[in-house]
C-alpha positions as CSV (number, residue, x, y, z in Angstrom):
1,M,111.5,115.0,5.0
2,A,115.1,113.8,5.6
3,S,116.9,111.6,3.1
4,Q,117.1,107.9,4.0
5,L,119.8,105.5,2.7
6,S,119.0,101.8,2.6
7,A,121.3,99.2,4.1
8,I,124.5,98.8,2.1
9,A,125.4,95.3,0.8
10,T,129.0,94.7,-0.2
11,E,129.6,91.5,-2.1
12,T,132.1,91.9,-5.0
13,Q,132.9,88.3,-5.7
14,V,134.1,88.4,-9.3
15,I,135.9,90.5,-11.9
16,S,135.5,89.3,-15.4
17,T,137.3,91.0,-18.3
18,A,137.2,90.7,-22.1
19,R,138.2,92.7,-25.1
20,L,135.7,93.5,-27.9
21,T,137.1,94.4,-31.3
22,V,134.8,96.5,-33.4
23,A,135.4,97.1,-37.2
24,T,134.0,100.5,-38.3
25,K,133.3,101.7,-41.8
26,G,134.3,105.2,-41.2
27,Q,132.4,108.0,-39.4
28,G,129.2,106.9,-37.7
29,F,127.6,105.0,-34.9
30,V,128.1,101.2,-34.5
31,E,125.7,99.6,-32.0
32,I,127.5,97.2,-29.7
33,T,124.6,96.5,-27.3
34,R,124.2,92.8,-28.3
35,D,127.9,92.1,-28.0
36,V,128.0,93.8,-24.6
37,A,124.9,91.8,-23.4
38,R,126.6,88.6,-24.7
39,F,129.6,89.4,-22.5
40,V,127.4,89.9,-19.5
41,K,125.7,86.5,-20.1
42,E,128.9,84.6,-20.8
43,A,130.4,86.1,-17.6
44,E,127.4,84.7,-15.7
45,A,126.9,88.2,-14.3
46,Q,124.0,88.6,-11.8
47,E,124.4,91.9,-9.9
48,G,127.1,94.5,-10.2
49,V,128.4,97.0,-12.8
50,L,129.8,96.7,-16.3
51,L,132.6,99.1,-17.1
52,L,133.4,99.8,-20.8
53,F,136.6,101.5,-21.9
54,L,137.6,102.4,-25.4
55,R,141.4,102.3,-26.0
56,H,141.4,105.1,-28.6
57,T,141.4,108.9,-28.8
58,S,139.6,109.5,-32.0
59,A,136.4,107.4,-31.4
60,S,134.1,107.3,-28.4
61,L,131.4,105.4,-26.5
62,V,127.9,106.7,-25.9
63,I,124.5,105.5,-24.7
64,Q,121.9,106.8,-27.0
65,E,118.4,106.2,-28.4
66,N,118.3,103.0,-30.5
67,A,114.8,103.3,-32.0
68,D,115.0,106.2,-34.5
69,R,118.0,106.4,-36.8
70,D,117.3,110.1,-37.2
71,V,118.6,110.7,-33.7
72,R,122.1,109.4,-34.7
73,T,122.0,111.4,-37.9
74,D,121.3,114.6,-36.0
75,L,123.9,113.8,-33.4
76,A,126.6,113.3,-36.1
77,T,125.5,116.6,-37.6
78,A,125.8,118.4,-34.3
79,L,129.3,116.9,-33.7
80,A,130.4,118.0,-37.2
81,R,129.2,121.5,-36.5
82,L,131.1,121.6,-33.2
83,A,134.4,120.4,-34.7
84,P,134.4,120.8,-38.5
85,A,137.4,119.4,-40.5
86,D,138.0,122.8,-42.1
87,A,138.5,124.9,-39.0
88,G,142.2,125.5,-39.5
89,W,143.5,123.0,-36.9
90,V,147.2,123.0,-36.2
91,H,147.4,119.2,-35.7
92,T,147.0,117.7,-39.2
93,V,149.7,115.1,-39.3
94,E,147.2,112.2,-39.5
95,G,144.8,114.1,-41.9
96,P,142.2,116.8,-41.7
97,D,139.7,114.6,-39.8
98,D,142.0,113.7,-37.0
99,M,141.9,116.8,-34.8
100,P,138.1,117.1,-35.1
101,A,138.0,113.4,-34.1
102,H,140.0,114.1,-30.9
103,I,137.7,117.0,-30.0
104,K,134.5,114.9,-30.6
105,T,136.0,112.2,-28.4
106,M,136.8,114.8,-25.7
107,L,133.1,115.9,-25.7
108,T,131.6,112.4,-25.7
109,G,134.1,110.3,-23.8
110,V,135.8,106.9,-23.9
111,S,134.2,105.1,-20.9
112,L,130.8,104.1,-19.7
113,H,129.4,102.2,-16.7
114,V,126.1,100.3,-16.8
115,P,124.5,98.6,-13.8
116,V,123.8,94.9,-14.2
117,I,120.6,93.9,-12.4
118,D,119.3,90.3,-12.3
119,G,121.7,89.2,-15.0
120,A,120.8,92.0,-17.5
121,L,122.1,95.4,-18.5
122,A,119.9,98.0,-16.7
123,L,119.4,100.1,-19.9
124,G,116.3,102.1,-20.5
125,T,113.7,101.0,-23.1
126,W,115.2,103.0,-25.9
127,Q,118.8,103.0,-24.9
128,G,121.6,101.3,-26.9
129,I,125.4,101.3,-26.4
130,Y,127.3,102.7,-29.4
131,L,130.9,103.0,-30.5
132,V,131.1,106.3,-32.4
133,E,133.8,106.4,-35.1
134,H,135.0,110.0,-35.6
135,R,137.5,109.3,-38.4
136,S,136.6,109.1,-42.1
137,A,138.5,105.9,-42.8
138,P,137.5,102.4,-41.5
139,H,139.3,101.4,-38.2
140,R,139.4,98.5,-35.8
141,R,138.6,99.7,-32.3
142,E,139.1,97.9,-29.0
143,V,136.7,98.1,-26.1
144,V,137.7,96.7,-22.8
145,L,134.7,95.2,-21.0
146,Q,134.9,94.5,-17.2
147,F,132.2,93.2,-15.0
148,L,132.5,93.7,-11.2
149,G,130.0,92.0,-9.0
150,R,128.2,88.8,-8.2
151,R,127.8,85.8,-10.5
152,R,124.8,83.6,-10.9
C-alpha cells in the first residue's frame, strides 16, 4: 500500500511570544506545564505549534512522565552517572557542577515544540513539560515561549 498525504492547509495567522522566568532550587525537575498552558490560553491559540527555548547552557527542557516522581528521581540518577561532578573536568571556573551541567544540557536539549490542537497542548496523558536544573545552586532561568498558528 502506498503512502497517502492529506491536503495541506497553510494558515499561519499569528505569532505570539512571551518569556517565562522560572526560579529553581538547585538540581532537579521543575514542572512548567501549567504556566505553558496558561500562555497558550492567554495567546488565544487554536491550532498551531508552541515553541519553547531555554536561554541557558546549564539547564534543559524535557517532556517526561508527570505521574510518578520516581521517574524523575531515576532520570536525575542516570544523568549524574553520565556526567559526574568528580570526573576530572578541565572547565571548573564556575565550580565542579558546571561542566557536568553543560554535558547534561547537551544530552537533553534546550528547545521543545508541542502541537496545539483545538486550543490545548497536544501532550500525552502522562506527559509534562519540565525545566531541568543541572546546577547545584538556585537559579532564575528564562524560557522563551512562541506560538505560531491560528487564534480562536
